[in-house]
C-alpha positions as CSV (number, residue, x, y, z in Angstrom):
1,M,-15.9,18.4,-4.3
2,A,-15.9,14.6,-4.9
3,G,-14.0,11.4,-4.6
4,L,-13.5,8.8,-7.3
5,R,-13.5,5.0,-7.4
6,L,-12.2,2.9,-10.2
7,E,-13.2,-0.8,-10.1
8,K,-11.5,-3.2,-12.6
9,L,-11.3,-0.4,-15.2
10,K,-10.3,-1.7,-18.6
11,K,-9.7,-0.1,-22.0
12,S,-9.1,-2.0,-25.3
13,F,-8.4,-0.8,-28.8
14,G,-9.5,-3.8,-30.9
15,A,-7.4,-6.8,-29.7
16,V,-4.9,-4.5,-27.8
17,D,-5.5,-4.2,-24.1
18,V,-4.2,-0.7,-23.0
19,I,-5.6,-0.5,-19.4
20,K,-5.7,-3.9,-17.8
21,G,-8.0,-3.7,-14.8
22,V,-7.2,-0.7,-12.6
23,D,-8.6,-0.5,-9.0
24,L,-8.2,2.8,-7.3
25,D,-9.9,4.9,-4.6
26,I,-9.3,8.7,-4.7
27,K,-10.5,10.6,-1.6
28,D,-12.3,13.9,-1.7
29,G,-9.7,16.7,-1.9
30,E,-6.8,14.4,-2.6
31,F,-4.0,15.2,-5.1
32,V,-3.1,12.0,-7.0
33,V,-0.5,11.8,-9.7
34,F,-0.4,9.1,-12.5
35,V,3.2,8.5,-13.5
36,G,5.0,6.1,-15.8
37,P,6.9,5.9,-19.0
38,S,5.5,6.9,-22.4
39,G,2.9,4.4,-23.5
40,C,2.1,3.1,-20.0
41,G,-1.6,4.1,-20.3
42,K,-1.7,7.1,-17.9
43,S,-3.2,9.6,-20.3
44,T,-5.7,7.0,-21.6
45,L,-6.8,6.4,-18.0
46,L,-7.2,10.1,-17.4
47,R,-9.3,10.4,-20.6
48,M,-11.5,7.6,-19.5
49,I,-12.2,9.5,-16.2
50,A,-13.0,12.6,-18.3
51,G,-15.3,10.7,-20.6
52,L,-13.1,11.3,-23.7
53,E,-12.5,7.5,-24.0
54,D,-15.1,4.8,-23.7
55,I,-14.7,2.3,-20.9
56,S,-14.3,-1.3,-22.2
57,G,-14.8,-2.9,-18.8
58,G,-15.2,-2.2,-15.1
59,D,-16.8,0.7,-13.4
60,L,-16.1,4.4,-12.8
61,F,-17.7,6.2,-9.8
62,I,-17.5,9.9,-9.3
63,D,-19.0,11.1,-5.9
64,G,-20.6,7.7,-5.6
65,K,-22.4,7.9,-9.0
66,R,-21.6,5.3,-11.7
67,C,-20.4,7.4,-14.6
68,N,-19.5,4.9,-17.4
69,D,-22.1,6.2,-19.7
70,V,-22.5,9.8,-18.4
71,E,-21.6,12.5,-20.9
72,P,-18.3,14.4,-20.1
73,R,-20.1,17.7,-19.5
74,E,-22.3,16.1,-16.9
75,R,-19.5,14.5,-14.9
76,G,-18.6,17.6,-13.0
77,I,-14.9,17.6,-14.1
78,A,-12.7,20.1,-15.8
79,M,-9.6,19.2,-17.7
80,V,-6.3,21.1,-18.4
81,F,-4.5,19.9,-21.4
82,Q,-0.9,19.8,-22.5
83,S,-1.7,22.5,-25.1
84,Y,-3.1,25.7,-23.8
85,A,-6.0,25.6,-26.3
86,L,-6.7,29.3,-25.9
87,Y,-8.7,31.3,-28.5
88,P,-6.1,33.7,-29.9
89,H,-8.7,36.4,-30.9
90,L,-10.2,36.5,-27.4
91,T,-8.9,38.3,-24.3
92,V,-7.9,36.5,-21.1
93,Y,-11.3,37.4,-19.6
94,D,-13.2,36.1,-22.6
95,N,-11.2,32.9,-22.8
96,M,-11.9,32.2,-19.1
97,S,-15.6,33.0,-19.4
98,F,-16.2,31.3,-22.8
99,G,-17.6,28.1,-21.3
100,L,-19.9,29.9,-18.9
101,T,-21.2,32.1,-21.7
102,L,-22.1,29.1,-23.8
103,N,-24.0,27.7,-20.8
104,R,-25.9,31.0,-20.6
105,T,-24.6,31.7,-17.1
106,P,-25.8,35.1,-15.8
107,K,-23.3,37.9,-16.6
108,A,-23.0,38.9,-12.9
109,E,-22.1,35.4,-11.9
110,I,-19.6,35.1,-14.8
111,E,-18.0,38.4,-13.6
112,T,-17.7,37.1,-10.1
113,R,-16.3,33.7,-11.1
114,V,-13.7,35.1,-13.5
115,R,-12.5,37.8,-11.1
116,E,-12.2,35.2,-8.3
117,A,-10.2,32.8,-10.5
118,A,-8.0,35.7,-11.7
119,R,-7.3,36.6,-8.1
120,I,-6.3,33.1,-7.2
121,L,-4.0,32.8,-10.2
122,K,-2.7,36.4,-10.0
123,L,-4.1,37.3,-13.5
124,E,-6.1,40.4,-12.5
125,H,-3.8,42.8,-14.5
126,L,-3.8,40.5,-17.6
127,L,-7.6,40.1,-18.2
128,D,-7.6,42.5,-21.1
129,R,-4.7,41.0,-22.9
130,K,-4.8,38.4,-25.7
131,P,-2.8,35.1,-25.6
132,A,-0.2,36.4,-28.0
133,H,0.9,38.9,-25.4
134,L,1.3,36.4,-22.6
135,S,4.3,34.2,-21.5
136,G,4.0,30.4,-21.5
137,G,3.4,30.4,-17.8
138,Q,0.7,33.0,-18.0
139,R,-1.1,31.1,-20.8
140,Q,-1.0,28.0,-18.7
141,R,-2.5,29.9,-15.8
142,V,-5.3,31.1,-18.1
143,A,-6.0,27.5,-19.1
144,I,-6.2,26.6,-15.4
145,G,-8.4,29.6,-14.7
146,R,-10.8,28.5,-17.5
147,A,-11.2,25.2,-15.5
148,I,-11.6,26.9,-12.1
149,V,-14.5,29.1,-13.2
150,R,-16.5,26.0,-14.0
151,K,-16.4,25.1,-10.3
152,P,-15.8,21.4,-11.1
153,T,-15.8,18.6,-8.5
154,V,-12.6,17.1,-10.0
155,F,-9.7,18.7,-11.8
156,L,-7.8,16.7,-14.4
157,F,-4.3,17.7,-15.6
158,D,-2.8,16.0,-18.7
159,E,1.0,16.9,-18.6
160,P,0.2,20.6,-18.4
161,L,3.8,21.7,-17.9
162,S,5.6,19.8,-20.6
163,N,5.7,22.7,-23.0
164,L,7.4,25.0,-20.5
165,D,11.1,25.5,-19.8
166,A,12.7,24.3,-16.6
167,A,12.4,27.6,-14.7
168,L,8.7,28.0,-15.7
169,R,8.0,24.4,-14.8
170,M,9.2,24.9,-11.3
171,E,7.2,28.1,-11.0
172,M,4.0,26.5,-12.3
173,R,4.5,23.4,-10.0
174,M,4.4,25.8,-7.0
175,E,1.4,27.6,-8.5
176,I,-0.5,24.3,-8.8
177,A,0.4,23.2,-5.3
178,R,-0.7,26.5,-3.9
179,L,-3.9,26.3,-6.0
180,H,-4.7,22.8,-4.5
181,K,-4.1,24.1,-1.0
182,E,-6.3,27.1,-1.5
183,I,-9.4,25.6,-3.2
184,G,-9.0,22.0,-1.7
185,A,-10.3,20.4,-4.9
186,T,-9.8,16.7,-5.9
187,M,-7.0,16.7,-8.5
188,I,-5.6,14.0,-10.8
189,Y,-2.4,14.9,-12.6
190,V,-0.7,13.0,-15.3
191,T,3.0,13.3,-16.0
192,H,6.1,11.4,-17.0
193,D,8.3,13.7,-14.9
194,Q,8.9,12.1,-11.5
195,V,10.0,15.4,-10.0
196,E,6.5,16.8,-10.6
197,A,5.1,13.6,-9.2
198,M,7.2,13.6,-6.0
199,T,6.7,17.3,-5.3
200,L,2.9,17.6,-6.0
201,A,1.3,14.3,-5.0
202,D,-0.4,13.2,-1.9
203,R,-0.2,9.8,-3.5
204,I,1.4,8.5,-6.7
205,V,0.1,5.8,-8.9
206,V,2.9,4.2,-10.9
207,L,1.7,2.5,-14.1
208,D,3.5,0.3,-16.6
209,G,1.9,-1.5,-19.5
210,G,-1.6,-0.6,-18.4
211,I,-1.1,-2.2,-15.0
212,V,-0.7,-0.4,-11.6
213,Q,2.7,-1.3,-10.2
214,Q,2.4,0.6,-6.9
215,I,0.3,3.2,-5.1
216,G,1.5,5.2,-2.2
217,A,2.9,8.4,-0.8
218,P,6.0,9.7,-2.6
219,I,8.4,9.0,0.2
220,D,7.0,5.4,0.5
221,L,7.6,4.7,-3.2
222,Y,11.1,6.1,-2.9
223,K,12.1,4.2,0.2
224,K,10.0,1.0,-0.2
225,P,9.5,0.2,-3.9
226,A,7.3,-2.8,-4.5
227,N,9.2,-4.2,-7.4
228,R,12.2,-3.5,-9.6
229,F,10.3,-1.4,-12.1
230,V,9.2,1.1,-9.4
231,A,12.7,1.1,-7.9
232,G,14.2,2.0,-11.2
233,F,11.6,4.5,-12.2
234,I,11.4,6.6,-9.0
235,G,14.5,8.6,-8.1
236,S,17.1,10.6,-10.0
237,P,19.7,9.6,-11.0
238,R,18.4,6.1,-11.7
239,M,18.9,3.4,-9.1
240,N,21.9,1.0,-9.6
241,F,21.1,-2.6,-10.2
242,L,23.8,-5.2,-9.7
243,E,23.5,-8.9,-10.3
244,V,24.5,-10.9,-7.2
245,E,24.4,-14.5,-6.0
246,V,22.5,-15.5,-2.9
247,A,25.2,-17.4,-1.0
248,D,23.0,-18.1,2.1
249,V,19.6,-17.4,3.6
250,A,18.8,-17.5,7.3
251,N,15.9,-15.9,9.2
252,G,14.8,-13.8,6.3
253,V,18.3,-12.4,5.8
254,A,20.3,-13.2,2.6
255,T,24.0,-13.1,2.2
256,V,24.8,-11.9,-1.3
257,R,28.0,-11.6,-3.2
258,S,29.4,-11.0,-6.7
259,P,32.7,-10.1,-8.4
260,T,31.6,-6.4,-7.9
261,V,30.1,-6.5,-4.5
262,A,31.8,-7.8,-1.4
263,P,29.7,-10.3,0.7
264,V,27.0,-8.5,2.6
265,Q,23.8,-9.3,4.4
266,I,20.4,-7.8,3.3
267,D,16.8,-8.4,4.3
268,A,15.1,-10.6,1.7
269,A,11.9,-12.6,1.2
270,G,11.3,-15.4,-1.3
271,L,14.9,-15.9,-2.2
272,S,16.7,-19.2,-1.8
273,K,20.3,-20.2,-1.5
274,G,22.2,-20.4,-4.8
275,S,19.6,-18.2,-6.7
276,R,20.4,-15.1,-8.6
277,A,19.1,-11.7,-7.4
278,M,19.4,-8.0,-8.3
279,L,20.9,-5.7,-5.6
280,A,19.4,-2.2,-5.9
281,L,21.2,0.8,-4.5
282,R,20.4,4.5,-4.7
283,P,23.3,6.6,-6.0
284,Q,22.9,8.9,-3.0
285,L,23.6,5.9,-0.6
286,L,27.2,5.4,-1.9
287,K,29.8,7.1,0.2
288,R,33.6,7.4,0.2
289,D,33.9,6.8,4.0
290,A,33.9,3.3,5.6
291,G,30.8,1.2,5.4
292,I,29.7,-2.5,5.6
293,G,29.0,-2.9,1.9
294,S,31.7,-2.1,-0.7
295,I,31.8,-1.6,-4.5
296,G,34.9,-0.9,-6.5
297,G,35.8,0.0,-10.0
298,N,37.3,2.6,-12.4
299,V,36.0,6.1,-12.8
300,S,34.6,6.5,-16.4
301,L,32.9,9.9,-16.1
302,V,32.5,12.8,-13.6
303,E,29.7,15.3,-13.8
304,R,29.9,18.3,-11.6
305,L,26.6,19.9,-10.8
306,G,27.7,22.5,-8.3
307,S,26.0,21.2,-5.1
308,E,26.9,17.6,-6.0
309,T,29.0,15.5,-8.2
310,I,27.8,12.4,-10.1
311,V,30.5,9.8,-10.5
312,S,30.1,7.0,-13.1
313,L,32.0,3.8,-12.1
314,E,32.8,0.9,-14.3
315,T,33.1,-2.3,-12.3
316,P,35.4,-5.2,-13.1
317,S,32.4,-7.2,-14.4
318,G,31.5,-4.4,-16.9
319,E,28.5,-3.0,-14.9
320,R,27.9,0.7,-14.6
321,V,27.4,2.2,-11.1
322,L,26.4,5.8,-10.4
323,A,27.3,7.6,-7.1
324,V,26.1,11.0,-6.0
325,I,28.7,12.7,-3.8
326,P,27.5,15.9,-2.1
327,Q,31.0,17.0,-1.2
328,D,33.3,18.8,-3.6
329,E,35.7,15.9,-4.1
330,T,38.0,15.4,-7.0
331,F,37.8,12.2,-9.1
332,E,40.1,11.5,-12.0
333,P,38.7,9.5,-15.0
334,G,40.5,6.2,-15.1
335,S,41.4,6.1,-11.4
336,T,40.3,3.2,-9.2
337,V,38.0,4.0,-6.3
338,A,35.7,2.2,-3.8
339,F,32.3,3.3,-2.5
340,H,30.6,2.0,0.6
341,F,26.9,1.6,1.5
342,D,24.6,0.7,4.4
343,P,23.0,-2.6,3.6
344,S,19.9,-1.7,5.6
345,A,19.1,1.0,2.9
346,A,19.6,-1.5,-0.1
347,H,16.9,-3.5,-1.8
348,L,17.0,-7.0,-3.1
349,F,14.8,-8.3,-6.0
350,A,14.6,-11.7,-7.6
351,A,16.5,-11.7,-10.9
């Protein structure tokens, strides 16, 4: 297996800069997820690592070797794409062994590698079938098996589950997590789905506009977002952002207030008295019982999801606030309610 190092990596298409200088170290055996909105550059960055896109600037090192000009087949990587890209006229066995056959690998070794990959992915009973007779999840496992048999130093996944339904996505997430644990390979995974990112990653790389916004463990990004973009992107439902005025600052603690939010003290840095700021609150932090912070408004929508209820609140200033209530409480649309929160769990960003 191998680690990777990206130093000031850049990619430009003509005058358009897509990747704007990415620095990243990925340890041997680590599972790293690139996440961000559509167009943020995450797939382009993955393709640069794979050698499918030229590098405009900076350096890429795989297992300590500079690979900017190394051919894709010589980088020791295997890539699993969004589309399964299976040959419909070949069996599962032949699809998985196709690359090895082209490389003139001995038949006995091909047999050993394919059987071992099939065991890992629970495909032994499907080796004689053709893709048309497989489910979506089985086809994706075949595509992963085709990568496994190559024995790469690094696995690259480009949104491999986006074509599957919700139940299959959950099943395949568990399969990929189990696969990583069993073979211990270095894996880089691209997705726009934050659930996949949070459940699979050792570390998440959040990208926006070709720039790394934050790198860290999933729980660190959730609890300690570096900026407003990360705070708003990580977590579901989305984080609430409320504009507030900084009434006072003392010893790194800001007192904020607004027509929506009762005066409350929150840890802050770089804010001055009289400035505007954005108060960020997770919907899960809002409670009906007493608390220091308070937000009131009218109920505009109630969504019951069984284990929890999502309440949409319209504040007097016209802002929309979401609250996730785990209890089976009743809320009438149009009624006036107040939610409370612990200021120590809130975030404050410059407006």
